[in-house]
PADRENMI-990643 format. One line per field, with one value per residue (C-alpha): residue in three letters; z, y, x. Coordinates in nm, 3 decimals. Last residue first. Layout:
<nodes>
aa = ala ... .
up = Z ... .
north = Y ... .
east = X ... .
</nodes>
This chain:
<nodes>
aa = glu phe tyr glu lys arg leu tyr ser leu ile lys glu val asp gly lys leu ser thr ala lys leu leu ile ile ala ile lys arg glu lys gly glu lys asn lys ile lys phe ile phe val gly cys asp lys ala glu lys thr tyr gly thr lys gly gly leu phe asn glu glu lys glu phe met asn lys asn lys leu lys ser ile asp phe ser ile lys gly phe ser gln ala glu lys gly lys thr ile glu leu leu leu pro arg val phe ala ile tyr gln ile leu tyr phe leu asp lys ala ser phe leu asn glu asn ser asn ile leu glu gly leu gly ser pro glu phe val glu thr asn glu met gly leu ser ile ala arg glu lys met leu glu ile met arg glu lys gly leu phe gln thr leu thr phe ala ala asp asn ala ser pro ile leu ala leu tyr leu leu glu ile val ser tyr lys gln asn glu lys leu his pro thr phe trp gly glu lys glu leu lys glu lys tyr pro phe tyr pro tyr thr lys lys lys leu asn val asn glu val ile thr leu ala thr leu leu lys ile val ser ala ile pro met lys lys asp ile asp lys gln leu phe val phe asn asn glu leu asp ala val leu tyr ser gln ala ser leu asp leu asn pro gln asn lys ile arg tyr ser phe ser asp lys glu phe glu lys asp val ile leu val pro met gly ile glu ala phe ser phe val phe lys ala asp glu leu asn leu arg ile cys gly ala ser phe gln ser asn phe pro thr lys asp pro phe tyr pro pro gly his ile phe tyr lys gly trp phe asn ile ala tyr pro met phe leu gly glu ser gln ser phe ala leu asp thr lys ser leu val lys phe phe gly val pro thr gln gly trp thr gly lys glu gly ile ser leu ile pro phe lys lys phe ile glu gly asp lys tyr leu tyr ile gln phe glu lys leu asp val lys ile phe asn leu lys glu ala ile leu glu lys glu thr glu ser leu phe ser ser leu phe his ser asn glu lys lys ile phe gly lys leu arg lys gln ala phe ser thr leu asn lys ser asp lys ile leu ile glu lys pro leu phe asn leu phe leu phe gly ser phe leu leu thr thr leu val phe phe lys lys met .
up = -1.024 -0.776 -0.809 -1.172 -1.366 -1.127 -1.064 -1.433 -1.530 -1.245 -1.353 -1.717 -1.623 -1.395 -1.666 -1.922 -1.683 -1.624 -1.981 -1.989 -1.640 -1.420 -1.098 -1.045 -0.711 -0.701 -0.355 -0.313 -0.049 -0.039 -0.041 0.039 -0.200 -0.191 -0.545 -0.463 -0.441 -0.532 -0.350 -0.517 -0.376 -0.606 -0.598 -0.917 -1.149 -1.494 -1.604 -1.303 -1.491 -1.730 -1.442 -1.357 -1.047 -0.934 -0.594 -0.427 -0.319 -0.259 -0.624 -0.648 -0.751 -1.030 -1.053 -0.884 -1.123 -1.271 -0.961 -1.133 -1.000 -1.148 -0.864 -0.923 -0.662 -0.394 -0.440 -0.286 0.042 0.268 0.588 0.928 1.066 0.818 0.816 0.463 0.140 -0.140 -0.439 -0.438 -0.309 -0.021 0.087 0.083 0.324 0.542 0.571 0.802 1.023 0.815 0.456 0.540 0.697 0.402 0.163 0.332 0.373 0.010 -0.096 0.077 -0.127 -0.451 -0.363 -0.302 -0.432 -0.409 -0.692 -0.599 -0.619 -0.892 -0.901 -1.213 -1.090 -0.822 -0.883 -0.649 -0.412 -0.067 -0.125 -0.056 0.069 0.017 0.077 0.064 0.432 0.484 0.821 0.930 1.177 0.896 0.670 0.954 1.027 0.666 0.649 0.978 0.844 0.529 0.738 0.957 0.652 0.501 0.815 1.030 0.925 0.613 0.471 0.377 0.140 -0.059 -0.120 -0.198 -0.457 -0.612 -0.665 -0.714 -0.853 -0.576 -0.318 -0.289 -0.329 -0.081 0.166 0.134 0.228 0.530 0.653 0.630 0.361 0.398 0.098 -0.035 -0.307 -0.429 -0.445 -0.729 -0.973 -1.270 -1.305 -1.541 -1.854 -1.845 -1.790 -1.522 -1.357 -1.303 -1.196 -0.935 -0.782 -0.441 -0.357 -0.027 0.009 0.335 0.645 0.842 1.143 1.219 1.132 1.421 1.283 1.334 1.243 0.962 0.824 0.802 0.633 0.374 0.277 0.271 0.028 -0.162 -0.254 -0.520 -0.705 -0.869 -0.755 -0.847 -0.816 -0.551 -0.621 -0.345 -0.541 -0.851 -1.001 -0.819 -0.876 -0.653 -0.318 -0.014 0.259 0.452 0.467 0.210 -0.058 -0.294 -0.638 -0.662 -0.960 -1.105 -1.465 -1.548 -1.907 -1.816 -2.054 -1.845 -1.823 -1.556 -1.202 -1.117 -0.888 -0.512 -0.403 -0.188 0.184 0.428 0.787 0.861 0.881 1.184 1.086 1.167 1.518 1.644 1.742 1.900 1.984 2.192 2.207 2.484 2.341 2.641 2.934 3.039 3.371 3.582 3.324 3.311 3.690 3.689 3.409 3.610 3.918 3.723 3.506 3.153 2.829 2.493 2.267 1.933 1.962 2.263 2.364 2.660 2.825 3.196 3.183 3.555 3.712 3.858 3.780 3.498 3.336 3.376 3.176 3.308 3.273 2.966 2.668 2.395 2.028 1.840 1.640 1.789 2.133 2.368 2.731 2.946 3.322 3.383 3.115 3.175 2.953 2.755 2.448 2.188 2.444 2.580 2.892 3.013 3.359 3.444 3.114 2.901 2.567 2.248 2.372 2.072 1.775 1.589 1.428 1.481 1.522 1.742 1.539 1.565 1.199 1.239 1.127 1.468 1.768 1.939 2.256 2.597 2.942 2.864 3.112 3.266 3.236 3.438 3.431 3.074 2.981 2.750 3.026 3.150 2.923 3.014 2.856 2.785 2.736 2.534 2.391 2.031 2.091 2.223 2.341 2.399 2.601 2.605 2.822 2.624 2.652 2.298 2.221 2.353 2.130 1.841 1.896 1.915 1.591 1.426 1.524 1.397 1.066 1.013 1.052 0.822 0.513 0.443 0.658 0.549 0.669 0.799 0.736 1.042 0.949 0.984 1.229 1.491 1.430 1.440 1.755 1.920 1.843 1.938 2.270 2.285 2.568 2.778 2.855 2.648 2.861 3.041 2.970 3.207 3.132 3.444 3.304 3.150 2.807 2.525 2.416 2.185 1.817 1.751 1.624 1.749 1.758 2.102 2.222 2.238 1.871 1.757 1.377 1.213 0.985 0.637 0.490 0.410 .
north = 1.227 1.298 1.026 0.923 1.211 1.494 1.372 1.322 1.669 1.824 1.641 1.738 2.102 2.104 1.958 2.212 2.499 2.381 2.295 2.251 2.106 2.074 2.016 1.983 1.972 1.945 1.956 1.859 1.997 1.798 1.938 1.727 1.789 1.432 1.369 1.492 1.853 1.969 2.232 2.322 2.370 2.449 2.412 2.503 2.447 2.568 2.510 2.469 2.539 2.804 2.963 2.957 2.959 2.914 2.946 2.823 2.922 2.793 2.767 2.651 2.991 3.039 3.391 3.305 3.016 3.139 3.216 3.500 3.765 4.110 4.354 4.595 4.440 4.494 4.872 5.013 5.166 4.917 5.091 4.940 4.590 4.354 4.074 3.938 4.107 3.859 3.818 3.441 3.411 3.639 3.405 3.121 3.314 3.371 2.993 2.973 2.671 2.430 2.531 2.635 2.297 2.107 2.333 2.251 1.877 1.859 2.052 1.785 1.514 1.701 1.707 2.033 2.195 2.562 2.629 2.719 3.088 3.298 3.543 3.393 3.051 3.051 3.310 3.128 3.422 3.325 3.180 2.854 2.597 2.222 1.994 1.617 1.553 1.776 1.648 1.971 2.064 1.999 2.259 2.510 2.459 2.517 2.836 2.944 2.899 3.094 3.383 3.383 3.423 3.696 3.906 3.870 4.163 4.229 3.887 4.026 4.268 3.969 3.842 4.193 4.248 3.915 4.016 3.709 3.918 3.772 3.604 3.837 4.158 4.063 3.936 4.261 4.462 4.240 4.277 4.654 4.862 5.176 5.403 5.547 5.289 5.228 4.858 4.656 4.651 4.413 4.206 3.930 4.132 4.052 4.414 4.452 4.135 4.269 4.614 4.484 4.206 4.369 4.382 4.549 4.781 4.976 4.816 4.798 4.599 4.545 4.173 4.118 3.857 3.486 3.286 3.514 3.544 3.168 3.117 3.386 3.241 2.891 3.005 3.212 2.888 2.841 3.108 2.857 2.497 2.314 1.935 1.675 1.334 1.197 1.236 1.063 1.036 1.047 1.048 1.008 0.992 0.985 1.206 1.226 1.601 1.735 1.491 1.414 1.490 1.458 1.538 1.500 1.540 1.755 1.735 1.511 1.233 1.138 0.774 0.635 0.520 0.216 0.297 0.291 0.380 0.687 0.730 1.002 0.909 1.207 1.188 1.367 1.683 1.913 1.765 1.935 1.837 2.015 1.812 1.981 1.801 1.914 2.120 2.350 2.186 2.189 2.032 2.350 2.549 2.284 2.309 2.691 2.696 2.458 2.680 2.998 2.876 2.785 2.987 2.858 3.141 3.210 3.573 3.486 3.652 3.495 3.838 3.875 4.037 4.057 4.398 4.384 4.754 4.639 4.451 4.077 3.758 3.418 3.156 3.070 2.839 3.050 3.145 3.420 3.178 2.831 2.665 2.962 2.880 3.166 3.117 3.447 3.681 4.057 4.268 4.591 4.432 4.519 4.536 4.191 4.130 3.801 3.652 3.307 3.292 2.985 2.914 2.709 2.421 2.198 2.175 1.914 2.069 2.282 2.659 2.846 3.069 3.434 3.527 3.421 3.113 2.950 3.178 3.142 2.932 2.963 2.807 2.477 2.197 2.013 1.662 1.485 1.149 1.040 0.778 0.790 0.840 1.135 1.266 1.589 1.626 1.964 1.959 2.150 1.818 1.941 2.159 1.863 1.995 1.721 1.794 1.558 1.333 1.037 0.666 0.595 0.416 0.714 0.961 0.717 0.694 1.072 1.116 0.857 1.052 1.381 1.242 1.046 1.356 1.554 1.341 0.972 0.811 0.450 0.450 0.779 0.815 0.959 1.209 1.531 1.716 1.717 1.351 1.251 1.443 1.330 0.966 0.963 1.135 1.497 1.450 1.299 1.655 1.958 2.233 2.469 2.839 3.049 3.410 3.620 3.950 4.051 3.921 4.123 3.927 3.949 4.016 3.891 4.121 3.925 3.545 3.394 3.214 2.842 2.753 2.397 2.440 2.153 2.022 1.889 1.553 1.407 .
east = 0.584 0.861 1.123 1.170 1.014 1.093 1.445 1.525 1.399 1.597 1.914 1.880 1.817 2.121 2.345 2.223 2.291 2.647 2.737 3.116 3.140 3.446 3.251 2.876 2.692 2.312 2.154 1.789 1.556 1.232 0.880 0.575 0.288 0.162 0.280 0.632 0.746 1.097 1.304 1.631 1.981 2.273 2.650 2.831 3.122 3.215 3.575 3.806 4.129 3.995 3.810 3.442 3.225 2.868 2.704 2.387 2.039 1.687 1.577 1.214 1.080 1.331 1.472 1.803 1.874 2.203 2.406 2.590 2.352 2.405 2.354 2.065 1.837 2.101 2.091 2.408 2.526 2.347 2.235 2.306 2.331 2.169 1.911 1.901 1.795 1.740 1.970 1.934 2.292 2.191 1.914 2.167 2.389 2.083 2.050 2.356 2.275 2.064 2.140 2.497 2.569 2.425 2.617 2.947 2.898 2.780 3.089 3.297 3.125 3.189 3.558 3.739 4.057 4.147 4.391 4.746 4.820 4.980 4.687 4.530 4.645 4.378 4.107 3.868 3.824 3.950 4.300 4.485 4.232 4.267 3.968 3.935 3.861 3.559 3.438 3.270 3.547 3.796 3.637 3.623 3.991 4.090 3.885 4.041 4.394 4.301 4.169 4.478 4.698 4.480 4.436 4.126 3.905 4.110 4.016 3.674 3.851 3.973 3.619 3.493 3.767 3.671 3.310 3.090 2.801 2.577 2.803 3.102 2.902 2.631 2.891 3.088 2.780 2.721 3.078 3.051 3.220 3.434 3.472 3.796 3.860 3.507 3.425 3.274 3.566 3.540 3.856 3.962 4.040 4.411 4.516 4.248 4.378 4.731 4.612 4.366 4.577 4.634 4.261 4.175 3.879 3.838 3.691 3.367 3.249 2.880 2.898 3.139 3.379 3.448 3.138 3.020 3.374 3.423 3.086 3.157 3.494 3.346 3.076 3.334 3.512 3.241 3.437 3.676 3.608 3.929 3.893 3.964 3.805 3.583 3.256 3.393 3.043 2.713 2.340 2.034 2.212 1.982 2.132 1.801 1.739 1.984 1.866 2.151 2.296 2.673 2.890 3.238 3.354 3.052 2.920 2.628 2.530 2.228 2.334 2.106 2.196 1.987 1.697 1.647 1.293 1.307 1.261 1.153 1.240 1.463 1.841 1.981 2.162 1.874 1.855 2.169 2.523 2.820 3.130 3.401 3.736 3.976 4.264 4.285 4.114 3.750 3.645 3.685 3.486 3.215 3.180 3.175 2.918 2.697 2.721 2.642 2.356 2.452 2.465 2.587 2.705 2.540 2.433 2.220 1.894 1.713 1.700 1.765 2.108 2.170 2.249 2.601 2.671 2.901 2.608 2.555 2.596 2.480 2.758 2.965 3.017 3.168 3.140 3.326 3.538 3.535 3.553 3.598 3.517 3.384 3.347 3.168 3.035 3.049 2.827 2.857 2.697 2.962 3.243 3.165 3.374 3.517 3.557 3.694 3.881 3.930 4.100 4.077 3.863 3.807 3.573 3.371 3.064 2.754 2.741 2.489 2.256 2.359 2.314 1.951 1.759 1.773 1.820 2.156 2.156 1.994 1.970 2.142 2.075 2.370 2.510 2.778 2.959 2.905 3.165 3.467 3.725 3.522 3.248 3.069 2.727 2.566 2.189 1.931 1.810 1.825 2.130 2.329 2.666 2.924 3.236 3.534 3.749 3.870 3.802 3.932 3.605 3.409 3.594 3.549 3.173 3.141 3.336 3.115 2.803 2.946 3.073 2.752 2.535 2.766 2.775 2.804 3.071 3.105 3.467 3.601 3.973 4.146 4.415 4.218 4.437 4.163 4.091 4.456 4.538 4.217 4.283 4.652 4.595 4.488 4.238 4.516 4.623 4.718 4.866 4.631 4.589 4.383 4.299 4.260 4.388 4.055 3.973 3.828 3.529 3.238 3.257 3.607 3.884 4.185 4.177 4.154 4.464 4.538 4.549 4.612 4.600 4.416 4.685 4.630 4.713 4.376 .
</nodes>
């Protein structure tokens, strides 16, 4: 994959938490960005036998160790931070708190790097000082115990996604960390469970999709596949990555005015239905509902206003790479592609599995939104969510857990869906169905579900 993981050293503007005081420390790249780290961070290393996110993370750790690098590993399952020096563990520290699972503030997982450090940071939104703060991605930091301006400790276990250590441990990790140092964050959800299926020969279901992948989200078992590494346009399915990037980089309470520079052009061509009122401000959450339920393109572009369009696209690329998505090309946030004189966003079915698996385990509220359900919000929603026309096709089915569809002339019909299916013993499994360049999207899904129930779950 020939894409660059941008090596930023400053915090991005507009983040939820921190405005830095004048003590910011910037350190030049050290041995931690040797040939391995440079290649891995830029996405050049080809992962052999790497099936999905758990393998990407475990293989990355093995390669960091083999290259004898200094790096930080955060194990959210063990509640431990490990410091590796020359490829070996030399210190470990307990974690005091992380973001609560199932909320917008859940701590992210993936392969990151130290972006910047400050020995004292201030959270404007919470009114708290945070000592020894290390930024590794978006609005997330490793830091010491926060306290109020009057020196009163913040005694709550609440975290909006940051990783909190005690003061002395935070100080040690801070002194060890260097700009560009790899930061690997893992969690138990991405470890394959022990459930097994009986392997069967792949049938001919006569699917219309040119590429597809059907797999169990919880143990990575592949039921069906075709050309899963082939890059293809994904139309509005890109909005899943757009939404994920915003959620992990922007204060969800923020508001902005509509931004859609292609309105007149697309109205003339019959490709635009407005969902935003010109003189009204919309919150991040409101824009997520509109982008993910009726697939509003003006909402998708308005989301870029919080970071700036160019920076937004850079961050979408970086997030894809940090999840091991090596056959992904991102150019714009809506999926309109050639209709707005842009290159088409290209993804492989395998990369979309990485993405939907991460969203299912770490950002499940995004899936709730795609079903047309109300998720945790920050303030009043200015429209009736139940009256939005849902383009995700299966939103009324009880076993549908969420997903996203898309269509353009170039991409044809495409979709990413998650369904829960029960076996004879009543145990539910989460199954992802990914279809690209289909001519009968709903028909393909129905064929696949019928096959799965008959061959694996009855």
